[in-house]
C-alpha positions as CSV (number, residue, x, y, z in Angstrom):
1,M,-29.1,-1.5,29.6
2,N,-28.4,-3.0,26.2
3,T,-24.8,-2.5,25.2
4,P,-24.1,-2.5,21.5
5,C,-21.3,-4.9,20.4
6,A,-21.2,-6.6,23.9
7,D,-20.1,-10.0,22.6
8,L,-16.8,-9.1,20.9
9,D,-13.7,-11.3,21.0
10,N,-11.1,-9.5,19.0
11,D,-9.2,-7.2,21.4
12,W,-6.7,-4.5,20.3
13,S,-4.6,-2.7,22.8
14,V,-3.4,0.9,22.7
15,T,-0.5,2.2,24.7
16,I,-0.7,5.9,25.8
17,S,2.4,7.7,27.1
18,L,2.4,11.3,28.5
19,G,5.2,13.8,29.2
20,P,5.9,17.5,29.3
21,R,6.8,19.3,26.1
22,D,7.5,23.1,26.0
23,G,5.1,23.9,28.9
24,Q,2.4,21.6,27.6
25,V,1.5,17.9,27.7
26,C,2.6,15.6,24.9
27,A,0.7,12.4,24.5
28,R,1.7,9.4,22.3
29,A,-0.9,6.7,21.4
30,S,0.6,3.6,19.8
31,M,-0.7,0.2,18.8
32,P,0.6,-2.8,16.8
33,W,-1.2,-2.9,13.5
34,R,-0.3,-4.8,10.3
35,G,3.1,-5.8,11.5
36,R,4.3,-2.4,12.8
37,D,3.5,0.2,15.4
38,V,1.1,2.9,14.4
39,V,1.5,6.1,16.4
40,G,-0.7,9.2,17.0
41,V,0.4,12.3,18.8
42,G,-1.3,15.1,20.6
43,L,-0.2,18.3,22.3
44,A,-2.4,20.3,24.8
45,T,-2.5,22.0,28.2
46,S,-4.1,19.1,29.9
47,D,-3.6,15.3,30.0
48,E,-7.1,14.6,28.9
49,L,-7.0,16.8,25.8
50,A,-3.6,15.7,24.8
51,V,-4.7,12.0,25.0
52,S,-7.9,12.8,23.0
53,R,-5.8,14.4,20.3
54,A,-3.4,11.5,20.2
55,L,-6.2,9.0,19.9
56,S,-7.8,11.1,17.2
57,D,-4.5,11.2,15.3
58,L,-4.1,7.4,15.6
59,A,-7.7,6.9,14.4
60,R,-7.1,9.2,11.4
61,R,-3.9,7.3,10.5
62,T,-5.5,3.9,10.6
63,M,-8.6,5.1,8.8
64,T,-6.6,6.6,6.0
65,V,-4.8,3.3,5.3
66,S,-7.9,1.2,5.7
67,V,-9.9,3.4,3.2
68,H,-7.1,3.3,0.7
69,D,-6.8,-0.5,1.0
70,N,-10.6,-0.9,0.5
71,I,-10.6,1.3,-2.6
72,A,-7.7,-0.6,-4.0
73,A,-9.3,-3.9,-3.4
74,S,-12.6,-2.9,-5.0
75,G,-11.3,-1.4,-8.1
């Protein structure tokens, strides 16, 4: 099986924490990025969905900043 991007050497780590919140699961995904911690959160009735939402929120936050920086750099 050919795995895309198999020879990468720049690792990033994401810390995921879970806990109860108002009868649901609250997930927090955080990672150090550009000298600070960036955090995404998710709330759901299952661990898996809460984590998925937190990772999605984290991705949205980093993408927003990256797109803004790319636009600023190009124009």
